[in-house]
N, C-alpha and C positions, 0 to 999 in steps of 0.2 A: 362771537367764537366757540365754537364746540367745546364741551369739557373734555376732557383727556378721559380713557380708561381707569385712570389711577384715581382721581377727583370723584368718579362716579363711583367707584369701590368705596373709597372712604365712605362716600356718603351713603351708601345701601348697607356698610356696616352701621350705621348709627340708627336703620330702622330697628321698629320690633320684630321679633323673629316670624311674628305671622307676616311682615306687612314683606319681610325678605321671600319667604314662602312665593306671595301673590308674585313680587316681583320677578321670583326665579321664574315660575310657570308663565308669567307673560313671555320673558325673553326667550324660552325653548318655544312656546308657540308661534313665535315670531319668527324664531328661526327653522322650523318644520314647512312652514307656509312656503318659504324659500326654497331647502332642500330636498324637499321629498313631497309625493302626492300623499292623499289619505292612504289611497291602496296600499302603496309601499311602507306606509307606517304600519298600518294593520298585518299586512303580511310581517313584519320585521319582529312585531311583538308576538304574531301565534308561533314563529320559529322559538322565539326565546322563551315563551312560554312552554312547548315542548322539551327544550333543552333542560329547562328546568325540572319537569316532571320527572325527564327521562333520568335525570342524575339523582334525583328523591328514589325513586325505584330501584335503582342499581345498587343506592346505599352509599354511593360516592360523597352525599354531602346529608347531613341531616336536618331537620326540620328544628326550629327553635319556637317555643311555647310562645303563645298569643302576649302575655302577661311579662314576660323578660324582653320581647320588643315593645312593648310598651311603655316597661319602665325606660329603657333605654333611652327611648324618645320624649318622653317627658325628660329624664336628666338631661338631655343636649337642650331641649328649650329652655332650659332654667339659668342654662350659662350667661 
């Protein structure tokens, strides 16, 4: 009998942070193959990048220094 989503989620929570990220990438890859073509994904990313650059240039959003981003990521991975 297949496992339930709750069972799989509990098991995934026991993985190391690195394995959790690998699993997330695998699941995204599996779902993207079924949802959109690579061209559609590329187009969506191009639009997202353009939107973010426009927000930065207009001053609507401010950048975060790389060192701050690294500290935040490392802090989350250590939990």
